C-alpha positions, 0 to 999 in steps of 0.5 A, a space after each residue: 751205607 757200606 754193605 761189606 761187613 761181618 753180617 750174614 748175607 741175609 742181614 746185608 740184603 735186608 739192610 740194602 732193601 731197607 735203605 732203598 725202600 726208605 730213600 725212594 718212598 716205597 711201600 715195600 720191596 722184595 728180592 726174589 729168585 728167578 722163579 719168584 721165591 722170596 729171598 729178602 724183603 723190606 716193608 709190609 708185603 701184602 699177600 704171599 702171591 706177589 713173588 709167585 706171579 712176578 715171573 709170569 708178569 715178566 713173561 707177559 711184558 716180554 711178549 708185549 715188548 716183542 708185539 710192539 716191536 721194541 728191542 728190550 724191556 726195562 721193567 714191568 709196571 702194573 697198576 693195582 687198586 688204590 693207585 698202587 704200582 707194582 714195579 718188577 725188574 729182573 737182573 742178573 747178578 754173578 750169573 744168577 737171575 733175580 727179581 726185584 718187586 716194588 710196591 709204590 704210590 708213584 714210580 720213583 724219580 730216577 728209577 733206572 739209577 735206583 735199580 742200577 745202584 740196587 744191583 751194585 749193592 746186592 752184587 757187593 753183598 753177595 761178593 763178600 760171601 764169595 770172597 769168604 769161601 774162596 
């Protein structure tokens, strides 16, 4: 789907997240700012606290990575009840930090590729607004 359109940014982001959720069989997906404040989502988000705890889970993951002497961390995956996985990824888009929080039964196949594509699509959607302003 091409996300450069006359739609408002919130509608473009919602479409991007809906596509990602459907293509990767996710229960839900949430885009939040670096502080965990929700920006857009797709699917049913169970509980408002998911976005709020995401930054802390990232900090715990980064500390665990350092303790294990690993160079970097790609994402944090937390096992929830009923075998649900919460997958949290931080990404920088146009110098702004964002968080993607996904609820899934299994980690999607090609997770790294999916996250790269998601980042590119969100970047394009945001760039449309920057182009309109400039």
